VOVOLO-621886 format. One line per 10 residues: number of its first residue (from 1); their letters; for each residue x, y, z of N, C-alpha, C. Coordinates in nm, 3 decimals. Layout:
<atoms>
NUM = A = X/Y/Z/X/Y/Z/X/Y/Z | ... $
</atoms>
This chain:
<atoms>
1 = MSRDKGKRFE = -1.927/0.324/1.186/-1.850/0.214/1.235/-1.750/0.164/1.130 | -1.794/0.158/1.003/-1.703/0.110/0.900/-1.590/0.209/0.877 | -1.617/0.338/0.893/-1.510/0.439/0.879/-1.406/0.420/0.989 | -1.452/0.390/1.111/-1.359/0.364/1.221/-1.276/0.239/1.194 | -1.339/0.136/1.136/-1.266/0.014/1.103/-1.158/0.045/1.000 | -1.189/0.128/0.902/-1.090/0.168/0.802/-0.974/0.245/0.863 | -1.006/0.336/0.954/-0.900/0.413/1.021/-0.810/0.322/1.104 | -0.872/0.228/1.175/-0.792/0.132/1.254/-0.699/0.052/1.165 | -0.750/0.008/1.050/-0.669/-0.070/0.957/-0.552/0.013/0.905 | -0.577/0.138/0.873/-0.470/0.227/0.827/-0.363/0.242/0.935 $
11 = RELAAAFREY = -0.405/0.259/1.059/-0.308/0.268/1.169/-0.231/0.138/1.186 | -0.299/0.024/1.172/-0.232/-0.106/1.182/-0.129/-0.122/1.070 | -0.165/-0.081/0.949/-0.069/-0.089/0.838/0.053/-0.002/0.866 | 0.029/0.120/0.910/0.141/0.210/0.940/0.231/0.148/1.047 | 0.171/0.088/1.148/0.250/0.023/1.254/0.329/-0.094/1.198 | 0.269/-0.172/1.110/0.340/-0.285/1.049/0.457/-0.236/0.966 | 0.437/-0.129/0.889/0.546/-0.073/0.809/0.659/-0.025/0.899 | 0.623/0.035/1.014/0.726/0.081/1.108/0.805/-0.037/1.164 | 0.735/-0.149/1.188/0.805/-0.269/1.236/0.909/-0.317/1.135 | 0.885/-0.291/1.008/0.981/-0.327/0.903/1.086/-0.218/0.882 $
21 = GYDARRTSQY = 1.080/-0.113/0.963/1.183/-0.010/0.959/1.151/0.115/0.880 | 1.027/0.132/0.838/0.988/0.250/0.762/0.919/0.352/0.851 | 0.942/0.479/0.825/0.880/0.586/0.901/0.742/0.613/0.841 | 0.647/0.529/0.875/0.514/0.534/0.814/0.412/0.593/0.910 | 0.310/0.654/0.850/0.201/0.709/0.929/0.075/0.713/0.842 | -0.037/0.713/0.909/-0.166/0.730/0.843/-0.181/0.876/0.806 | -0.232/0.904/0.687/-0.258/1.043/0.652/-0.393/1.082/0.708 | -0.406/1.206/0.746/-0.535/1.253/0.796/-0.610/1.314/0.679 | -0.699/1.236/0.622/-0.773/1.280/0.505/-0.902/1.349/0.545 | -0.935/1.451/0.471/-1.063/1.518/0.489/-1.123/1.531/0.351 $
31 = CGQTGDAADV = -1.221/1.449/0.321/-1.284/1.446/0.189/-1.181/1.423/0.080 | -1.076/1.349/0.109/-0.976/1.315/0.009/-0.885/1.430/-0.029 | -0.888/1.541/0.043/-0.810/1.658/0.006/-0.693/1.678/0.102 | -0.585/1.605/0.082/-0.470/1.621/0.170/-0.345/1.663/0.095 | -0.352/1.667/-0.037/-0.231/1.690/-0.114/-0.162/1.558/-0.140 | -0.186/1.458/-0.058/-0.137/1.322/-0.078/-0.255/1.231/-0.047 | -0.315/1.175/-0.149/-0.437/1.098/-0.131/-0.411/0.956/-0.081 | -0.285/0.920/-0.057/-0.256/0.786/-0.005/-0.314/0.773/0.135 | -0.355/0.652/0.171/-0.409/0.628/0.305/-0.299/0.622/0.409 | -0.184/0.569/0.369/-0.068/0.558/0.457/0.053/0.602/0.377 $
41 = VGLPGIHVEA = 0.140/0.681/0.436/0.262/0.725/0.370/0.383/0.670/0.446 | 0.495/0.660/0.375/0.618/0.616/0.440/0.690/0.505/0.366 | 0.626/0.445/0.266/0.694/0.348/0.182/0.738/0.422/0.056 | 0.868/0.447/0.040/0.915/0.524/-0.076/0.870/0.463/-0.209 | 0.813/0.547/-0.294/0.772/0.505/-0.427/0.641/0.429/-0.434 | 0.571/0.413/-0.321/0.447/0.335/-0.317/0.331/0.422/-0.273 | 0.223/0.413/-0.348/0.097/0.479/-0.311/0.009/0.373/-0.245 | -0.023/0.389/-0.119/-0.098/0.289/-0.042/-0.247/0.323/-0.040 | -0.326/0.229/-0.090/-0.472/0.234/-0.075/-0.507/0.121/0.022 | -0.571/0.153/0.133/-0.600/0.055/0.237/-0.751/0.031/0.247 $
51 = KHVEKIQIYD = -0.790/-0.096/0.248/-0.932/-0.132/0.257/-0.950/-0.247/0.356 | -1.040/-0.228/0.452/-1.076/-0.334/0.546/-1.228/-0.348/0.539 | -1.273/-0.434/0.448/-1.417/-0.451/0.423/-1.447/-0.597/0.395 | -1.573/-0.632/0.398/-1.614/-0.770/0.372/-1.639/-0.796/0.223 | -1.680/-0.695/0.151/-1.708/-0.711/0.008/-1.586/-0.666/-0.072 | -1.522/-0.761/-0.138/-1.399/-0.732/-0.212/-1.435/-0.672/-0.348 | -1.380/-0.554/-0.375/-1.401/-0.485/-0.502/-1.263/-0.439/-0.554 | -1.176/-0.536/-0.576/-1.036/-0.505/-0.602/-1.015/-0.418/-0.725 | -1.091/-0.439/-0.831/-1.071/-0.356/-0.951/-1.111/-0.211/-0.927 | -1.217/-0.189/-0.852/-1.256/-0.052/-0.818/-1.149/0.013/-0.732 $
61 = WMAQAIHDAE = -1.097/-0.062/-0.634/-0.995/-0.006/-0.545/-0.867/0.023/-0.621 | -0.830/-0.066/-0.712/-0.709/-0.044/-0.790/-0.725/0.077/-0.881 | -0.843/0.094/-0.939/-0.868/0.212/-1.022/-0.850/0.340/-0.940 | -0.900/0.338/-0.818/-0.883/0.454/-0.730/-0.735/0.477/-0.700 | -0.662/0.371/-0.669/-0.520/0.383/-0.638/-0.442/0.434/-0.759 | -0.472/0.383/-0.877/-0.404/0.427/-1.000/-0.430/0.575/-1.023 | -0.555/0.615/-1.011/-0.591/0.755/-1.032/-0.517/0.846/-0.933 | -0.518/0.809/-0.806/-0.454/0.892/-0.704/-0.302/0.891/-0.717 | -0.246/0.778/-0.758/-0.100/0.767/-0.769/-0.044/0.846/-0.886 | -0.126/0.870/-0.988/-0.079/0.945/-1.105/-0.024/1.081/-1.067 $
71 = KSGRKPVVFF = -0.081/1.143/-0.967/-0.039/1.277/-0.923/0.100/1.273/-0.861 | 0.136/1.160/-0.801/0.261/1.153/-0.727/0.371/1.077/-0.800 | 0.335/1.000/-0.903/0.434/0.921/-0.974/0.473/0.793/-0.901 | 0.402/0.760/-0.793/0.431/0.637/-0.718/0.355/0.518/-0.775 | 0.398/0.399/-0.738/0.330/0.277/-0.783/0.206/0.254/-0.696 | 0.089/0.235/-0.759/-0.034/0.212/-0.682/-0.040/0.070/-0.629 | -0.068/0.058/-0.500/-0.076/-0.073/-0.435/-0.197/-0.072/-0.341 | -0.275/-0.179/-0.344/-0.391/-0.192/-0.257/-0.360/-0.297/-0.151 | -0.369/-0.258/-0.025/-0.357/-0.347/0.090/-0.499/-0.368/0.141 | -0.542/-0.493/0.154/-0.681/-0.515/0.196/-0.694/-0.642/0.278 $
81 = RKNRTETLVT = -0.805/-0.646/0.352/-0.840/-0.768/0.423/-0.986/-0.764/0.466 | -1.036/-0.882/0.492/-1.169/-0.900/0.549/-1.150/-0.928/0.698 | -1.258/-0.929/0.772/-1.250/-0.961/0.916/-1.186/-1.097/0.937 | -1.103/-1.105/1.038/-1.040/-1.231/1.080/-0.961/-1.300/0.970 | -0.900/-1.222/0.881/-0.813/-1.277/0.777/-0.684/-1.197/0.774 | -0.585/-1.249/0.704/-0.459/-1.178/0.692/-0.468/-1.071/0.583 | -0.380/-0.975/0.590/-0.376/-0.868/0.491/-0.313/-0.919/0.362 | -0.375/-0.884/0.251/-0.324/-0.918/0.119/-0.285/-0.790/0.046 | -0.202/-0.805/-0.055/-0.151/-0.691/-0.131/-0.176/-0.718/-0.279 | -0.228/-0.617/-0.350/-0.253/-0.629/-0.493/-0.188/-0.512/-0.565 $
91 = MRLDDWMDLY = -0.126/-0.546/-0.678/-0.069/-0.441/-0.764/-0.070/-0.489/-0.908 | -0.046/-0.395/-1.002/-0.042/-0.430/-1.143/0.082/-0.515/-1.171 | 0.073/-0.603/-1.268/0.182/-0.693/-1.303/0.310/-0.616/-1.338 | 0.300/-0.514/-1.422/0.420/-0.438/-1.461/0.488/-0.375/-1.341 | 0.410/-0.321/-1.248/0.467/-0.261/-1.128/0.535/-0.367/-1.042 | 0.469/-0.483/-1.029/0.527/-0.591/-0.949/0.658/-0.638/-1.011 | 0.660/-0.650/-1.144/0.783/-0.695/-1.212/0.896/-0.594/-1.192 | 0.866/-0.465/-1.194/0.968/-0.363/-1.166/1.029/-0.385/-1.028 | 0.943/-0.405/-0.928/0.992/-0.429/-0.792/1.068/-0.561/-0.783 | 1.017/-0.663/-0.850/1.082/-0.793/-0.844/1.221/-0.788/-0.908 $
101 = KEWDASYELS = 1.233/-0.719/-1.020/1.364/-0.706/-1.085/1.465/-0.641/-0.992 | 1.423/-0.540/-0.919/1.513/-0.475/-0.822/1.553/-0.573/-0.713 | 1.456/-0.648/-0.660/1.485/-0.746/-0.557/1.578/-0.855/-0.612 | 1.548/-0.903/-0.733/1.627/-1.009/-0.793/1.771/-0.966/-0.814 | 1.790/-0.842/-0.858/1.927/-0.792/-0.878/2.003/-0.789/-0.746 | 1.939/-0.745/-0.639/2.008/-0.742/-0.510/2.029/-0.883/-0.456 | 1.937/-0.974/-0.484/1.950/-1.113/-0.443/2.069/-1.178/-0.513 | 2.079/-1.155/-0.642/2.192/-1.210/-0.719/2.325/-1.160/-0.663 | 2.330/-1.032/-0.627/2.454/-0.977/-0.569/2.486/-1.044/-0.435 | 2.384/-1.066/-0.353/2.409/-1.127/-0.223/2.451/-1.272/-0.236 $
111 = VKDK = 2.400/-1.344/-0.335/2.439/-1.484/-0.357/2.584/-1.491/-0.405 | 2.623/-1.398/-0.491/2.762/-1.395/-0.541/2.861/-1.366/-0.430 | 2.819/-1.290/-0.330/2.908/-1.255/-0.220/2.933/-1.373/-0.128 | 2.853/-1.477/-0.135/2.868/-1.591/-0.042/2.967/-1.691/-0.094 $
</atoms>
């Protein structure tokens, strides 16, 4: 049952990413051997680790995401939630700052254009 819940969450994440305009899909993993260990693909430069569980183990999940992302060179990100809660996102500070700097630079450009 918990495996089905995880699969549903991965499909929900992929659908949410598609709503934001990304061509995302759940990977079909078999014992973690897909060539791409991300749970969901389609966000350029991001390795997605998806967890839908009641017991939060964020450091363990992040360690898994970091390990798996090393092979691809993408930034490891954990998307997680408990039952009846919203999805949260966790990433390392340095990775977040890299993304924020990119956003900030584009924000500054858009403000100057106004």
